[in-house]
N, C-alpha and C positions, 0 to 999 in steps of 0.2 A: 504494500500500500504506500502511495506517495506521501511525502510529508505534508503537502498541501491538502490532500484528501483527509488526513488525520486532523488537520486544523479545522476544516469545515465540519467534520463529524463532531468535534468539540463544541463548535458553535451551535450545531443542531441540538446537542444535548442541553445547552443553555436555553435554547428556544423552547424545548419541550418543558423545561422546569417552569418557564414563565407563560406557557400556553400561547406562544407566538407562532403563527402559521407561516409567515414569510418575513424575512429580514433583509433590509436593503443596506448595502455598503457602497456608498458613492466615492468618487475621488474628490474630496473637498476637505477644507479646514473649517474653523469656526467663523471665518470671515469671508467665505465664498471667493477665495483667491484663485487666480488662474493656475498657479503652480503651488504645490504644497510641500511642506517639510517632511522629514522622515517619520516624525511622530504620527502623521496623518495618512501614511501609506498602508492602511489596514487592508484595503482591497488587494494590493499587491502581495502583502504578506499572506493573506488567506488563499488567494488563487494562483499565485506565481506569475500572473500577467503583469509585466512591468511597464506597459505603455502609460502615457501621461493622462489618457482619458478612458474612462470605462466605469461601469456600474455592475456590481455583483448582487444578485438576488439569490438568497438561500431559502429553500423550502424544507419541509420535513424529510425529504428523501432525494433532493437534487439541488444542484447549484447552476446558475445561469450567468453568463457574462455578456453584457452588451458593450460593444465598442464600435467605432466607425471604420470606414474603409482604409484609413491610414494604417490600421493595425491588424487587419484580418490575417495576414501571413504570420506576423509575429505572434498573435494570440493563438493561432492553431498550433504553432510550435511549442509555445510555453505552456499550453494546456494539455499537451500529450501525456498520457499515462494517468490522467485524472478522469473523474466523472463529470467535471464541470463542462457544461455545454456552451459553445460559442453562439451568441445571438448577433449575427452580422447585421448591423443597423442599415436600413435602407434596402436590403436585399428582398427580393420577392418572397412572400410567404413568411417573413420574419416579423412578428408583432413588436410594437413598441413596449417599453416597460409598463406603461399605463394600460395598454390593451391586454397584456398578459395578466396583470393584476386583476383587471375586471373579469377576465375569462376564468381565472383559476382560484381566486380568493374564495374560500368557502363562506357560505352565508353565516353571518355572525362571527366571522374570524377576526384575527388580529394581525395587523401589519406593524412591524417594528423597525425602527431605525434610531440612530443617535440624533436627536433633534438639533444638536449643535452643528452638524455638518450638512444640514438641509436648509435652504433658505425659506423664509416665511411664505413667499408666494407658492413655492412648490409644496411645502407642508400643508398649506390650506387646500391646495388642489387634491392632494392625497386624502385629506380629511373629507372633502366633498365626495370623492370617488368611493371611499369606504362606506360612507353613509348610505349610498345606494345599495350596498351589499349588506346593510345592517352590521357592518364590521367596524372595528375601532382601531385607533393608533396606540402604539406603545413607544414613546419617544424618550423615556427617561433613562434608558440603560444602554451603555456602550458595550454591547456584547462582544464585539470584535476585540476591544481593549481588554476585556475580562479573560479572554483565552490567549492573548498575546503576552506571554510571561516576560519576555525580554524586550519589551517595547522601548524604543528610544525615548528619552525624556524631552519635555518641552524646554528648550534652552532659554537661558536668560540673555536677552539681546544686549550687545554693547552699542549703545545709542550715542550718536553725535549730532550736533546742531549744524544745519546747513546755513551758511552765511547769507545774510539778507540780500547781498548783491546778486546772489544766485536765486534766492527764494522769491525776490521781487517785492515782498511785503513783510512787515513784522507780524508776529503772532497777534499782537494787540489789534493791528489793522484787520487781519483776517477774521478774528473773533467778532469784531465790530460789524463787519460785512455779513458774517453768518447770522448774527443776532438780528440784523435788519431784515434778512431774508426770512428768518423765523417769524418775525412780526407780520410780514406780508401773508404768511400762511396761518396766522393767528395761533402759532405754536408757542408753548411755554417750556417745552422740553424737547430736545433733539437727541435721538440715539444714533450714533455714528460708529460703524464697525468695519467698514471697508478700509483696508490698510493703506491704500494710496491716498484716500481722503484724510485719514488721521495724520499720515506723514506730511501731507501738504499743509494741513491746518496748523500744526505745531512746528513746521520747518525742521523735521527730524528725519534721520536715516539711521541705518545700523550697518555694522560691518558685514560684508556679504560672504561670510564663510560658507553659507549654505546656498549661495547663488541668488539670494533674495535680499534686497537692501531695505525692505520694509519690516518694521518691528511689529510683532503681534500685539494689538492693543484695541481697547474699546474706549469710547468717549461718551459722556453725558454733558450736554450743554444746556444751561438755563440762562435767564437774563443776567444773573449775577454770579454764576458758578461755571467753571470748566473742570471736569473731573476726568482724569486719564487713568484707565485701568490697564496696568502693564506690569510685567515682572521687572522690578527695578533693582534687583540684587547687584547688578554690575554698574549701576549708575555712579558716576564720579561726583564729587562734591560740587564741581562746577556745573554739571548738568542739573543737579538738584536745585542749585541756586538759580539757574536759568528758568526752570519751571516756577519756582517761587516768585521770581521777579515778574513773571507773566501771569501770576495769580491762577496757576494751574495746579490743582490738587492731585497728587499721585496716590493711587490706591491699588490694592492687590488685583492681579489680572482676573481671577475667578470671581471677585466680589461684584462684578457687573450684574450678575443674575439677581443677587439679593437687592442690589441698588435699584434695579428696574422693578422688582417685585414691590418695593416700598413706595413707588410713585402713586399718588392718589389725587384725583380730581384735577388733573392737568390735561393739556392738549399736547399729545406726543407726535412729533414729526419723525417719520422714518421712511426708508426705501425698502419695500418688501423683498426685492430681489437681492438685497445686500445685508439684511439683518437675519440672523439664523432663527429657525423656527422655535427653538427652545427659549430664546430670549424674547421673542414675540409673545409666546404663551405666558410669560411671566407678567405681562402688562395687565394690571388690575382693571376690572370692568368699569370702575368709576371714572376711568380716563377716556378721553376722546382721541382717536387715532387719526392723524392726517397722513395719507400715503402720497408721497411725491419723491421725485429725484432728489438726492442729497444736494443741498445748495452748494456744497463744495465741489460738486461735479459739473455744475452748470456753467 
């Protein structure tokens, strides 16, 4: 039995324990980035397929890998010796993931995925689809992570400040423009989690040891607060002073979920395709949500 098949069997055992009928493992991080770090390569670890784009769907007795035409030859080779079936996207007779779910999810079943690696727009789509089958979502468990015993750690980024002559504007100027845009949307809170937007807003980059110059971080912006949720373990005293001077509060990376859960009676601006589903589901019903493109991207 191949190593990858053993890993998928372990995942299926976890699914059975939680009564999950199907489990999705996409290629994504908590910020919907185009390229992901080693910590987020669960689909590769489970299936053995190393292409940069693909989604694994595991059922109680089978695994399916969807990828596009760039990777058909590679996927066939890397899936050899396994039971994982290649679903060649766009080929005749090959259903989309959504079509497969609707055709094969049992009535009243459960679709599982880690809600942090699926964006809010897609998560809501799955929610609507499953409702048609009287099925539910289970999005609170990272089952792939539970069976990945030697998973790489989330690194602490070494962050540095981009000189204003290259950034074009100071942090204060960018925050002022962002707050003006929020007012136009009648928003009192803005959730920002796309890494390029966060890096632009605070004029920061990180050392590109993993090929990505963007530091993993979330941001909450209000009229009088800017909160940056980031692993600051490697921050220099100068960097800490820089954020303090710009009235930016530094908080623990994972604390974003409790922070969002604590928002009450506000108008929250977010972009559904760039905020993860787990974060979106933390927003209390007392709040009004405004869905629009991030002002930092306009």
